[in-house]
C-alpha positions, 0 to 999 in steps of 0.5 A: 497460498492456502495454509493449514490451520493445524500445521507448523510453519518454519524456515528450517525446523520440523513440520511443514516447510513452506515451498519456495516460489518457483518465480523467485530468482536472483542473478547468477552473477557474483555480487559486486561490493560497493557503490551508491544507488540513486533511488527516486521516490515521489512525493516526499514522505511524511515519515521515515518509519511507516508504523503509522502510515500506508503512504507508498513513499514512506514505506519505500523509504522505511523498509531500507532501515526497519524490518518485519518479521517476514518477507513474501515471495512472488506467490506470497509464501512467507519467508524469514526476516526477523522471524526464522520460524513460526507456527499456528495452533490447531484452533488458529488462536495462537501464533508463535514466532522464533526470532533471529538471534544476534541482531542489533539495532543500529545504535548497538542495542540487541534486538529481542522479543520485547521489541516485537511485543511493543511493536504489535501494540503500537501497530494496533493503535497507530497504523491505519490498517493495524486496527483491523489487522491486529483487532483480534490480538488479545495478548502478545508476550515474550516467552524469552528473548527470542520467542514471541507468542501472540494470542487471538480472541478470534481467528485471523486467517490473514494475519500471517500475510500481514507481517512484511516490513512495509506493513508491520515494521518492528521498531526499537522499544527502547527508543519509543516506550516512555518517550511521549507520543510515538507519532512525534518521536524524533526517530520517525525522522531519523530512524534506528532499525535493524535493516541493511542501511543506516540513516545518515541525513534527511535534507527536506525537498532534496534527498534522504541519505543512508549508509551501509550497516556494517553489522547487518545480520545477513552478512556479507549483505548489503553490497552497496556502500550507500543509498541516496533516496532522491526527491524529484517532484517533476516527472519530466526531470525524473525521466531526464535523470534516468536517461543521463544515469543520474537516477538508478531506480524508481518504483510506482511508475516514476516517469510519465506513461508517455515515456514508457514506450520510448524507454523500452528502446533505451538500451541502458534502461530496464522496466520491471512489472513484478513486485506488486503482488503483495499490494495490488492497487486500484485507482478510483473515486471516493465521495464525501457522503456528507455532501448534500448532493453526493449523499444521494445515491442517484447522484452517485449512480449518475456520475458512474454513468457519466464516466467512461473508465476506458477513457480514464485508462487510455487518456489519463493513464495512457493505457498503463493499467487494466479495466475492473468492475469491482473494488476488489482487484481482479488479481486477487482471484480468490476474492474477485467478483466479476458479476457485480452491478456495473454502470455503462457509459451513458450520459443520457441516463446520467442526466435522467438520474440527476433529474430524478434526484431533484437536481434539474439544469439551472442554466448550464449546470445543476450544481457545483463540486470540487475535486481534489486529486491525490498529488502522486503524479500527473496521472491523477491530475489528468484523471481530475481534468477528465472528470471535470469535462465528463461531468460538465456534459451532464450539468455538474460544474467541477473545480479541480483543485491541486495541492501538496501531499500534506495539505491534501491529507489534512483537507480530506482526512482531518478537515473533510473539506472536499467533495470527491477525490481520486486516489489509490485503493490498495487491496493488499493481499486480503480484503480484510487488511486492504479494503475494510478500512475504507468501508466499515463505520468504525474506520471513519477516523478523522485525521487518520489517512487512508481510512473511511473518508467517505463517511460510509456506514452500512450495518450489513457491510460492518457485519460482513467484515466482522465475519470475513475477518474470522471465517477460516473456511475459504468457500464461506469467506468467498461468499461473504466477500462477494456480498460485500462487493455487491453492496458497494457496487450498488451503493457506490461510496466509491467508484473503481476506475482501473487496476494500476500496472505499476512499473519499476524503471531501472538502469541495467547496471542495478542487479537483484532489485526485484526479488520478491512480491514487495518489489521496491518496498523490500530492503535492497539488502541484495542489490548490487551494481555492475561495474 
């Protein structure tokens, strides 16, 4: 997916035309209009417009209403959405976007370049990854109603891949500008967008209801009459709902991994593993380095030796994933470094390191820690329970603490009232966008979710990411990313445990639900139901 820095990229006009992915396909059947799609997400989102969050449920709900400039096929080639053509200057400092005409917001106002200008600024200030993605954005302006030019202070070789609806949503300027704090805007809970579905109502704890946008720019889409986003907290209840036909589709492995093998035998149920290409995700541990025990690197290394990642994969996740040694996903083959330092499962060595760190056994235990797991399903809870038992063997007394998602976010990112947690580390399509937020000192941002919760600070890592963000030479960039991985593997502010293998579960009457690299985070404009 390497792009020339000196070529014009467009969907339908002169210059280099980007090739379509060879794996992109849609059903040869004629789409059928009508019907309601029952789509489950978990947990309940905190917002319905994802300009200020990277939480998966919010993205999945948001992208049905609010769109991005581009979408991306399974090979991550950019494709048109609200932008129909785009170009990059010779020096990589200027991006030009030609916008789609005759597009309206759901309230009837016209979509224009001013909406894009406003959205870029909002994403830079409010989005957890936007601070990095748009850090080099020096100026963005509308040349006319349908042309936007973004000027950078330094090159950003990842920028063209960051413009999907779930990552960089374009919001209506007239709804947000001059209306106070965008984070408190009523539109976040009752969104107006340009997408194929229009917001109808949000019944907390139950569902979010959308209806077909009759004026959608990509007619005759959407084919569905309505979309009901169901909130079902219990995994067993979700499994039953799929079996009975009450649910049509759900992403991010919506049922227990124990159910997956059984679901393979059900004739009405399909399982899809594609659609994770845009945002490969690792699961791992993040330490609070302000903790008096965990700030000692010997303690962190001891914990790494006390944990058997294969047990996490097979016991907590029932094999639904793959092993990994680095915080960079092995699916990002251009960046992955398989030669980083590793920590073999060795409880005796772990105990020795804890002794060396000055924490000998005092009776049964050396010290106590509290573990907060991200409440995105039973698998994270089981991971916490495994960690409790594994660390008890080496004399660390762990209390596993569960809570709802808003309480978890407040505890970890605002109050910092936690010792260590296990949660996803979404790599995205590039380490600058996906991982920098977890490791650079300027991303220690109290109150901002999915940033540097460990309070990790290393000047060399800060310097490396500053260079990674602007280095256009892929070979040089790979060396910088390799070095970053080596440092993290040695200092262990986080411990990668496994690469997730996310599955979309669907009723076979649902057609064309996974058509690009964003999977269920796409807008579902082309989804239709067999009779």
